[in-house]
N, C-alpha and C positions, 0 to 999 in steps of 0.2 A: 386479963386486961387485954383487951385488943387494941392494936394501935393501925393507923391509916400507913400504908408502905406505898410510896412512890413507885418504886421498881414492881410490885405485884400489880398495882393499878395500871401502870403502862402495859405490861404484859397481857393483863385480863380485861381490861375496859374497852368498849366499842371505841374505834377511832375518834369519832366525832364526839364523845364525852371527854376523852383526852384532850382533844383540841378546845373545847369550850373552857376547861379549868387549868389548862397547862400553864399559866402565867401564876398560879396560885399554889403549884405543887410543892415548891421549896417551903412555902408557909406551913401547909399542913401535913407534911410527911413527918410521921412520929407522933401525931396527935391522936390521944385516945378517944376511939368511937365507942359510942353507947348504943346498946341494942334498943331498939323500937319496940316496946312491949305491946304496941296495938297495931303491928303490923304482922298480919297472918302469913306473910313470906320470909318473916325473919330478918328484915333488914337492919341495918345500923345506921347511926347519924353521927356527924360532928356538929354538936350544939351552937359552937360558936367559935369564930377565928376572925382575926382583924387582917385584911390586905390592903396597902396602901391608903390607910386611914378610914376604911369602909369596914362595917361589920358585915360578915356573913355566916351562913350556916350551909352544910352539904347533906343531902338527903335526896334518894336513899344511898347508903354506902354498902356495897355487896361485900360479904365476908372474904370472897377471894381477891379483894382489893388489899 
């Protein structure tokens, strides 16, 4: 099982991506990521999470995050 790691994300993601979801990081840290079987590049996704009463998903999630 792979999980989203805030520390790895901050280290490896592009700065503009970190800024875009920075408020969500406490919520998604430790959430399981699912492999996207339809993606030829092997990306992952977070299918669902809730932040401040709104539903979100995150795609793509790179393995190094």
